N, C-alpha and C positions, 0 to 999 in steps of 0.2 A: 649730451650728455642725456639717457633718460633718465627722470624723475624717477626719484625714490622716493617710497613710500614712509614711514610708521607707522603700520595700521593698530585700530585700535579693537582689544578684547572683544568679540562676540555673543552672543546667545550665549550667554551664561557665564565665556572660558574667560573664569578668571587668571591674574596672573600664577604661574607656578601650580597651574590645575596639571600637567605633564612632568611633572618634573617626576624621574628618576623612569621616564619611559620608554625615553629617546635613547637611542646610541649617540656618545658623544663622538665617536667617529661614524663620517659620512664620505659614501663613494661617491667620485664623479668620472662619468662619462663612462663604467660598466654596464649599463645597460644601451639599447640599443631609443632614438627614439622613435616617436613613434605621428609624430607631427612634420615632418621632415630630413632630409639629407644628415647623420652624424655631425657630415663637416661644417655643418649652417649653427647646428643645434646642443648648448651641454644642454647634460641628463644628470644633474642631481638623486641621490636616496640616502635617505634617511629611515635606519632601520628603528624600529617600537615594535614594544614588547606586545601589544594588548589593541586585536580590529578596531573596538569606542574609540581609543587615544590613538590611532592611525587616521580616523575619519578626520576627526576633529582641528589633526593635525593640518591635512590633507584641504580641509573646508576653509581654513587661516589661511595658507599659504594661496591659497585661489582666487579668494576675496578677497585679496591685501595686497597686492603686489601689480603692480600695471605689467611690470614687463616680462610676470611667469606670463610662459607664452602655455604650458597647463600645468595640472596637479591632478595626478593619480595613486592609490596605491596596488599592490597586488591583492589578486580577487578573494588568496586565500592566504592559512597558516605556513608559512619557511619550514621548511626541517624543524629547526628548535622552535614551532610554535609563535616567532614574530614575520610582522607584518613589514612591507618593503611602500616608502612613498614615494612616489616618484616627481622631480620638478622638473620642468623643462625650462628652456631662458634662449636667447638669440645668441648664440656665440660672438659676441663684441668685445671692444678693448674698453668698456666701463664693464664688465663679468667682476677684476675686482672690489669696486669699490660695489658695485649689487650687490654679491654674498656679503660684501661686509652687512648691508644694510638687513640684509637677508634672515642672517644669524641671531644681527640682534633681538629682531623682533619674535623669532624663533627662540629666544637663551631667554623673553619674559616669560616664555611657558612653561621652559622645565631647570630654566635659574641655572644651566649651566651655561659656564664662561672658558670650558678651554673646550671648545672644538680641535677636533684634530679632521682628513681628510687622509684620504687616498686614493688613487689616479689607477681607472681601469683594474687590474684584477689583482696587481703591486700585495704585497702581503703585510708592507710596512707603511704605515700610517705618518703624516707631518702633520708637525703643526700649521694651524689655520693663518696664516697673517698674508697681508698683501702683497709682500716680497714672494715669499712659498708659493700663491699661486702665480703672480704671475713666471715661477720660475720654473713650477711643473703641469700648465696646464694650459693650453692651446687656443688666443686670445682671435684667433682668424684662420679661416678656414683652411688657408693656405699653411700657418704654423701646422694646425691639426695633419695636414696628407702628410707632412714632414712628421712631424710625430712617428704617430703606426707605421710610416717605414719606419724608425729608429724601430722600433718597439719590435716590430715584425723582424727586422735584420738580428737582433737582439735573443730574437729566443728563437729562430734558427741556427743560429750560431754556434746561441746554446746544447742546444738541440744535438748537432754537430757534433757529438764531444770526440769522436775517435784521431781526430786531430792528421792533416797533413794536408788537409785541405780548404784552400779559401774560395770564403762564400761572397760574393758580388746579388743587391736588391736593391729592384728596378722598382720604380714607383708600378708600374707595369702589370704588376707580380712576372715577370720573370729572373730567374731565378741561373746563375752560372756559377759554376761552377769546374772553380781550377783544380788543379794538380801538379807538380815538379813532373813531365816527363811522359804525362799521359790524356795531354793536351785539353778541352774544355770541353765540360759537361752544360747543356741548357734545360731547363726544365718549369714549368709552372708552377709556381707555389699557388694551393689551394685552402689548405685549411690547419692548424696546428694548435693543441690541445691534450690533453686529458685523452687516455688510450676508450676509454671505452665510448667517450664521448665523440671522439673524432669518428670511431669505426660507428657510429649509428646511422653519420651520413650520407654511407656508400653500402648504400642495399643490394645485395646481390649476388652469385658465384663468385668464386672462385676461377681467375682464367687461368686455367692450364695444361693452354696448347703451347704449342713449341715453339713458336715466336716470344710466348711472355713469359714463358719459363726460363728464355737464355738474355732476358732484358733485365729480368732479376737477378739471374747467375749476375749478371754484367752489373748491375747496381750495386748485387755486394762487393765484387772484386775493387771496385773503382773507388764506392764511399767509406764503408768498413762492415761488418759484421752483423748489421742493425737483421729486427726481423722483416724481409719484406716480401707482400704480396699486391700480386694484382688483382685490382676488382673494376669491371671495365673496362675504360681508358684511361685506371688510374693510379695509382700503384703508395701500396699504405704501408710505411714505415713506421719501423715501432721500435725501441729505444728504451726500456723500461714502462717506467706509466705513463712517457708521454706519443703520444704518434703524432707524425708529417703525415699530407697528402699534398702526391706530388703527381703533373701530370703529364706525358714526355712531350718535349719539344726539339729538342732533336740529340745523341751521340753514336 
């Protein structure tokens, strides 16, 4: 197990100096690692109300813990005027003890004792306990791969909500749609998310040739009454405020 630190406060930073500055709810794996592959590195993000307290927290973390690979902060304030402090740690079975140690140190500055976390883009926060970490956060690259596959599969199944279709998601992003008496359709999953965000990833004009029109008509009949457009070789499928991008494989 990695040596755990209990860093002293530095350069005049006193106990509770960041009281009421740091949100008691932090996120895990919501943001992409800049140090390596996401499956290998866990990314924490703490919301801080102002720029200079965010800098203080970042320096405290970067200087005080040997197991932290990198600590950084958002380059500018977010829409609500707050800042994010990012922390990257190698994804290992030591994570529960390391996070307990890390939050103990931050609590010296913030006087916060009721930490909660959200995994990825979940809207629901979970009380921080060692059991909750083991239950909700993948601690090995293999667990991360499986977690991402499970989340992706749930998102895709929830998106196609018009019923009558079974969907299998493979680890290589292949999707297989199965519908009684209609055979199987396979496609390559590209992305899913808010419609406006997803649409921005597909620059270019709509494909309006006869072949593309025929493919979109087929998908409408097979998948359901969704708003379907083809851009290049990809299909942008909209369901309310959400969208998914698929690439033709076989149908």
